[in-house]
C-alpha positions in Angstrom: -19.3 -67.5 19.3 -19.5 -68.6 15.9 -17.0 -66.6 13.8 -18.2 -64.3 11.2 -16.6 -64.1 7.7 -15.6 -60.6 7.6 -16.6 -59.7 4.0 -15.0 -56.2 4.0 -11.6 -58.0 3.6 -12.1 -59.5 0.1 -14.7 -58.4 -3.0 -15.5 -55.1 -4.3 -14.1 -52.1 -2.5 -16.7 -50.3 -3.5 -19.6 -52.1 -2.4 -17.6 -52.4 1.0 -17.1 -48.6 1.1 -21.1 -47.9 0.4 -22.0 -50.8 3.0 -20.4 -48.9 5.7 -21.0 -45.1 4.5 -24.2 -45.1 4.0 -25.8 -46.4 7.5 -23.2 -44.0 9.3 -24.1 -40.9 6.9 -27.5 -42.0 8.0 -26.7 -42.1 11.7 -24.8 -39.0 11.6 -28.3 -37.3 10.3 -30.2 -38.5 12.9 -27.9 -37.7 15.4 -27.8 -33.8 14.5 -31.8 -34.0 15.0 -31.1 -33.4 18.8 -29.8 -30.1 17.8 -32.6 -29.6 15.6 -35.3 -30.5 18.0 -34.1 -28.8 20.7 -34.2 -25.6 18.8 -37.7 -26.5 17.7 -39.0 -26.2 20.9 -36.8 -24.0 22.8 -37.6 -21.3 19.8 -41.2 -21.3 21.2 -40.1 -20.3 24.7 -38.9 -16.6 22.9 -35.1 -15.1 22.0 -33.6 -15.2 25.5 -34.5 -18.9 25.6 -32.9 -19.7 22.2 -30.1 -17.3 23.2 -29.3 -19.5 26.6 -28.9 -22.5 24.2 -26.6 -20.8 21.7 -24.5 -19.9 24.2 -23.7 -23.0 25.4 -23.6 -24.6 21.8 -19.0 -23.9 21.5 -18.5 -25.4 24.9 -20.5 -28.8 24.8 -19.4 -29.0 21.2 -15.5 -28.6 22.6 -16.4 -31.1 25.3 -17.9 -34.0 22.5 -15.1 -33.5 20.3 -12.8 -34.3 23.1 -14.7 -37.6 23.4 -15.3 -38.2 19.7 -11.1 -38.2 19.6 -10.5 -40.7 22.0 -13.8 -42.9 20.6 -11.6 -42.7 17.0 -8.7 -44.2 19.1 -10.9 -47.1 20.2 -12.3 -47.8 16.8 -8.8 -47.8 15.0 -7.5 -50.3 17.2 -10.6 -52.6 16.5 -10.6 -52.4 13.1 -6.9 -53.2 12.9 -7.9 -56.4 15.3 -10.9 -57.4 13.3 -8.2 -57.6 10.3 -6.2 -59.6 12.4 -8.6 -61.8 13.7 -7.7 -61.0 17.1 -11.1 -61.4 18.7 -9.9 -61.5 22.3 -7.9 -58.2 21.7 -11.2 -56.5 20.3 -13.1 -57.2 23.2 -10.7 -56.4 25.4 -10.0 -52.9 23.3 -13.8 -52.2 23.5 -13.9 -52.8 27.1 -11.0 -50.9 27.9 -12.4 -47.7 25.5 -15.3 -47.5 27.3 -13.6 -47.4 30.5 -11.1 -44.8 29.8 -13.7 -42.8 28.2 -16.4 -43.0 31.1 -13.8 -41.9 33.6 -12.5 -39.1 31.6 -16.0 -37.8 31.0 -16.8 -38.3 34.8 -13.8 -35.9 35.4 -14.7 -33.6 32.7 -18.4 -33.5 33.4 -17.7 -32.5 37.2 -15.2 -29.8 36.5 -17.7 -28.4 34.1 -21.0 -28.7 36.3 -18.5 -26.8 38.7 -17.1 -24.0 36.7 -20.5 -23.5 34.4 -21.4 -20.1 36.4 -17.7 -18.6 36.5 -17.8 -19.4 32.7 -21.1 -18.0 31.9 -19.9 -14.7 33.4 -16.6 -14.9 31.6 -18.7 -15.1 28.2 -20.7 -11.9 29.0 -24.1 -13.6 29.4 -27.0 -11.6 30.2 -29.6 -11.8 33.5 -32.4 -12.8 31.1 -30.4 -15.6 29.4 -28.6 -16.8 32.2 -30.5 -18.9 34.0 -31.4 -20.9 31.4 -28.0 -21.2 30.3 -26.9 -22.4 33.6 -29.4 -25.1 34.0 -29.1 -26.5 30.1 -25.3 -26.2 30.3 -25.1 -28.2 34.1 -27.5 -30.6 32.7 -25.8 -31.0 29.5 -22.3 -31.7 31.4 -24.2 -34.7 33.5 -25.1 -36.0 30.1 -21.5 -36.0 28.9 -20.9 -39.9 30.5 -24.0 -41.0 28.2 -22.5 -38.9 25.2 -19.4 -40.2 25.0 -20.6 -43.8 26.3 -22.4 -44.2 22.9 -19.9 -42.1 21.1 -17.8 -45.1 21.9 -20.4 -47.8 21.4 -20.8 -46.5 18.0 -17.0 -46.3 17.3 -17.0 -50.1 18.5 -19.5 -50.9 15.8 -17.9 -48.9 13.0 -14.4 -51.0 13.8 -16.2 -54.3 13.4 -17.8 -53.4 10.5 -21.5 -53.0 11.7 -22.5 -49.2 11.4 -26.2 -50.4 10.7 -27.2 -51.0 14.2 -26.4 -47.7 16.0 -28.9 -46.2 13.1 -31.9 -47.8 14.9 -31.1 -46.7 18.1 -30.3 -43.2 17.3 -33.7 -43.2 15.3 -35.4 -44.2 18.3 -33.9 -41.9 20.4 -34.4 -38.8 18.7 -38.0 -39.5 17.9 -38.3 -39.9 21.9 -36.4 -37.1 22.1 -39.2 -35.1 20.4 -42.0 -36.4 22.3 -40.3 -35.7 25.8 -39.0 -32.0 24.8 -42.3 -30.2 25.5 -43.2 -32.4 28.2 -40.0 -31.2 30.2 -40.1 -27.9 28.7 -43.8 -26.7 29.1 -44.7 -29.4 31.9 -47.2 -32.0 31.8 -49.2 -34.1 34.3 -46.9 -34.3 37.4 -44.2 -33.2 35.5 -43.3 -29.5 36.1 -42.4 -26.9 33.1 -38.1 -26.8 33.3 -38.0 -24.6 30.3 -34.8 -23.9 28.6 -33.2 -26.9 30.9 -36.0 -29.1 30.1 -34.6 -30.0 26.8 -31.2 -30.5 28.3 -33.3 -33.2 30.6 -35.0 -34.8 27.9 -31.8 -35.2 25.8 -30.4 -36.6 28.9 -32.7 -39.1 29.4 -33.1 -40.1 25.7 -29.0 -40.5 25.5 -29.1 -42.6 28.9 -31.2 -45.0 27.2 -28.9 -45.3 23.9 -25.6 -45.6 26.2 -27.3 -48.6 28.4 -28.5 -49.9 25.2 -25.2 -50.0 23.6 -23.6 -51.4 26.8 -26.3 -54.2 26.8 -25.9 -54.9 23.2 -22.2 -55.6 23.9 -22.5 -58.0 26.7 -24.8 -59.8 24.8 -22.2 -60.3 22.2 -25.1 -61.3 19.4 -23.8 -58.4 16.9 -20.2 -59.4 16.2 -18.6 -58.5 19.2 -18.7 -59.9 22.7 -17.4 -57.9 25.9 -16.8 -60.3 29.0 -16.9 -58.6 32.5 -13.4 -59.2 32.9 -12.7 -57.2 30.0 -13.6 -54.2 32.2 -10.7 -54.8 34.7 -8.5 -51.7 34.3 -5.5 -52.4 32.0 -3.5 -49.2 32.9 -0.7 -50.0 30.6 -3.6 -50.1 27.5 -5.2 -47.0 28.6 -2.2 -44.9 28.8 -1.4 -46.1 25.5 -4.8 -45.7 24.0 -5.1 -42.3 25.8 -1.8 -40.6 23.6 -3.0 -42.4 20.4 -6.3 -40.7 20.9 -5.6 -37.2 22.4 -4.0 -36.0 18.9 -7.8 -37.2 17.5 -9.2 -34.9 20.5 -7.2 -32.1 19.5 -7.8 -32.4 16.2 -11.6 -32.6 16.5 -11.0 -29.5 19.0 -9.1 -26.9 16.5 -11.9 -27.5 13.9 -14.2 -26.6 16.3 -12.5 -23.3 17.7 -11.5 -22.3 14.1 -15.3 -21.8 13.3 -15.3 -19.7 16.6 -12.4 -17.6 15.8 -13.5 -17.1 12.1 -16.8 -16.2 13.4 -14.8 -13.1 15.4 -13.1 -12.2 12.1 -16.5 -12.2 10.1 -18.8 -9.9 12.7 -16.3 -7.0 12.2 -17.8 -6.7 8.8 -21.6 -6.3 10.0 -25.0 -8.1 10.3 -25.2 -8.7 6.6 -22.2 -10.5 6.3 -22.7 -12.7 9.6 -26.0 -13.4 8.3 -24.5 -14.6 4.7 -21.8 -16.4 7.0 -24.6 -18.1 9.3 -26.4 -19.5 6.0 -23.2 -20.7 4.2 -21.8 -22.5 7.5 -25.1 -24.4 7.8 -24.9 -25.4 4.1 -21.7 -26.6 4.6 -22.5 -28.8 7.6 -24.9 -30.5 5.8 -22.7 -31.4 2.9 -19.8 -32.4 4.9 -22.0 -35.3 6.4 -21.5 -37.4 3.4 -17.8 -36.6 3.1 -17.8 -37.4 7.1 -19.4 -40.8 6.5 -17.2 -41.6 3.8 -13.9 -40.6 5.7 -15.1 -43.1 8.7 -16.1 -45.8 6.0 -12.6 -45.5 4.6 -10.7 -45.8 8.1 -12.7 -48.6 9.3 -11.8 -50.6 5.9 -8.4 -49.1 6.0 -7.7 -50.2 9.5 -9.4 -53.8 9.1 -7.0 -54.6 6.0 -3.8 -53.5 7.4 -4.7 -55.5 10.4 -5.0 -58.7 8.4 -1.9 -57.5 6.3 -3.7 -56.7 2.8 -1.8 -52.9 2.5 -2.0 -53.0 -0.8 -5.6 -53.1 -0.7 -5.8 -50.5 1.7 -4.2 -48.6 -0.5 -6.6 -48.9 -3.6 -9.3 -48.5 -0.7 -7.9 -44.7 0.1 -7.6 -44.0 -3.3 -11.0 -45.1 -4.4 -12.3 -43.3 -1.5 -10.7 -40.1 -2.5 -11.9 -40.5 -5.8 -15.6 -41.4 -4.7 -15.4 -38.4 -2.4 -14.1 -35.8 -4.9 -17.1 -37.0 -7.2 -19.8 -36.6 -5.0 -18.6 -33.2 -3.2 -17.9 -31.6 -6.5 -21.7 -32.8 -8.1 -23.1 -31.4 -4.7 -21.0 -28.2 -5.1 -22.1 -27.6 -9.0 -25.9 -28.1 -7.4 -25.2 -25.8 -5.0 -23.5 -23.2 -7.2 -26.5 -23.3 -9.6 -29.3 -22.8 -7.2 -27.5 -21.2 -4.5 -30.2 -18.3 -3.8 -32.6 -21.1 -3.5 -30.4 -22.6 -0.6 -30.1 -19.4 1.1 -33.8 -18.8 0.7 -35.2 -21.7 2.3 -33.3 -20.4 5.1 -33.9 -16.7 5.3 -37.2 -16.2 3.1 -37.9 -12.8 2.2 -34.4 -11.2 2.9 -33.3 -10.1 -0.9 -29.9 -8.5 0.6 -28.9 -12.3 2.8 -30.1 -13.9 -0.1 -27.6 -12.1 -2.4 -24.7 -12.1 -0.2 -25.3 -16.0 1.0 -25.4 -17.0 -2.6 -22.1 -15.5 -3.1 -20.5 -17.1 -0.1 -22.0 -20.5 -1.6 -20.9 -20.0 -5.2 -17.2 -19.2 -4.2 -16.7 -22.0 -2.0 -19.0 -24.7 -3.6 -16.7 -25.6 -6.3 -13.9 -26.5 -4.2 -15.8 -28.9 -2.1 -14.3 -32.1 -4.2 -11.2 -30.8 -2.4 -12.5 -31.2 0.8 -13.7 -34.5 0.1 -10.2 -36.0 -1.1 -8.7 -34.4 2.1 -11.5 -36.1 4.4 -11.2 -39.4 2.7 -7.0 -39.6 2.9 -7.2 -38.1 6.8 -9.4 -41.4 7.5 -6.3 -43.5 5.6 -3.8 -42.0 8.2 -6.0 -42.4 10.9 -6.7 -45.7 10.7 -2.9 -46.8 10.1 -2.6 -44.9 13.6 -1.1 -41.4 12.5 -3.2 -39.8 14.5 -0.3 -36.6 15.3 -0.2 -36.6 11.1 -3.9 -35.8 11.0 -3.7 -33.7 13.5 -1.1 -31.3 12.4 -2.8 -31.3 8.9 -5.9 -29.9 10.6 -4.1 -27.7 12.5 -2.5 -26.4 9.1 -5.7 -26.0 7.4 -7.3 -24.0 10.1 -4.5 -21.9 11.8 -1.8 -21.7 8.9 -3.7 -21.3 6.1 -7.6 -20.6 6.3 -7.9 -18.4 9.2 -4.7 -16.1 8.3 -5.8 -15.9 4.6 -9.5 -14.9 5.3 -7.2 -11.9 7.7 -5.0 -10.9 4.7 -7.4 -10.7 2.1 -10.4 -9.2 3.8 -8.1 -6.5 5.6 -5.2 -6.0 3.5 -6.5 -6.3 -0.3 -9.1 -4.8 -2.0 -11.6 -8.0 -1.9 -13.2 -7.2 1.0 -15.8 -9.7 2.3 -14.8 -11.6 -1.0 -11.5 -12.3 0.8 -13.4 -13.7 3.8 -14.8 -16.2 1.4 -11.8 -17.2 -0.9 -10.0 -18.2 1.8 -12.6 -21.2 2.0 -11.7 -22.5 -1.5 -8.0 -21.5 -1.4 -7.1 -23.4 2.0 -9.4 -26.6 0.7 -7.3 -26.8 -2.4 -3.9 -26.7 -0.8 -4.6 -28.8 2.2 -6.0 -31.2 -0.3 -2.6 -31.5 -2.1 -0.5 -31.3 1.0 -2.6 -34.7 2.2 -2.1 -36.4 -1.2 1.4 -35.8 -1.1 1.8 -37.4 2.4 -0.5 -39.9 1.6 1.6 -40.9 -1.5 4.8 -40.8 0.1 3.6 -44.2 2.0 5.3 -43.9 5.2 1.6 -44.8 6.8 1.8 -48.3 5.4 4.5 -48.8 7.5 2.5 -48.7 10.7 0.8 -51.3 12.3 -0.5 -50.9 15.9 -1.6 -54.5 16.1 2.3 -55.3 16.2 3.0 -52.7 18.5 0.6 -54.2 21.0 2.0 -57.8 20.8 3.1 -57.7 24.4 -0.1 -56.7 25.7 -2.3 -59.3 23.1 0.3 -61.8 24.9 -0.9 -60.8 28.2 -4.4 -60.5 27.9 -4.4 -64.2 26.0 -2.0 -65.5 29.2 -4.9 -64.2 31.1 -8.1 -65.8 29.3 -6.2 -69.3 29.3 -5.1 -69.2 33.0 -8.9 -68.2 33.6 -10.3 -71.4 31.4 -7.8 -73.6 33.3 -9.4 -72.8 36.5 -12.5 -73.7 35.4 
């Protein structure tokens, strides 16, 4: 297969960042379409059906976070090997990461399927919600293998610098999901009405298609990477190393999910109005964070490839520019939201002046500090690209559990601020953790770590295997 020129290792950094970030952001927006479409169609079944989907979300989100963390490890290694121009190890790492994640998804899916009834009882799900939640959650656990597989495929494409291809796959499957949801939920022709579980079945079908397409693309070798059959032979030394590299990233992603859940418990003590304001504000924040996460992933890929190529100083410039760009974009969005906060809240809850007023206070309190959140995410991408997964995990744990939640509790419960104390915890923690992350980045220890150097023996073993196979032909 001809070697492609890697344009991400030279030329204007801004162009390279935008070339990667824009497709990643678009893919993330489309990925969120699954939840929006399910919510749209399930909402036609009534409140109990909506509740059935809602109670399963924290559990499935936690499982997905674990898979996303392991995919990050593969993406980091691939980016560095791409930069080092070690194509054999790129293919080997891609296949072994897929193998590892598939095995883990089967284990987690089987355990989750078995404990779903006990889990729902533990959550106190009512009898009107239980049947729909049981079917939806169990099908979601079955779908983990396809979910995880496509996550890895996306991570591989990011690692080699081809972030555009997954957009077309996600777009096609999201449109297909929109068509299949009503068929499986309400029934059509010879297909029975599965109710709430039908939404999960439609998603299972479309995600399995996406996963299969991803594997076929990797095997065809026409998009910058060629995964051979021999690459799937289990390499337990690599799997062990990749698991311990990716596990901190999984903890990091899971900590974010759990942090939101714990914050919700604190907020519920302040009544329905505060819960509604937090719900709308959190929805806006989740939309705003999509471009920041896309830019962070783009920074991670570019830095990883340049570290692998030995261009450490260019990697440092990428980190600085990424942080500046992210600060500017999120600050600009924050100013817009600050000015038009009531209109943003009113879009979600029209006709409720009390919620609009309370939600606007929340948005205005936190929005002007969003730029600092962007800085933290961009520089975390640098640390992750160099293999410092433990440090990124620690920063996330500090942000969620040492700063945000304790501040929210102290300021709301033990100062005259009350509800305002909840809201002020967000900008304060964002600013502090951004400054800490800047300090860690500026110290420069991340420049000394290179994963491709740590795995020279593994690379040599793979090369020997390939040469041996060529010799037998």
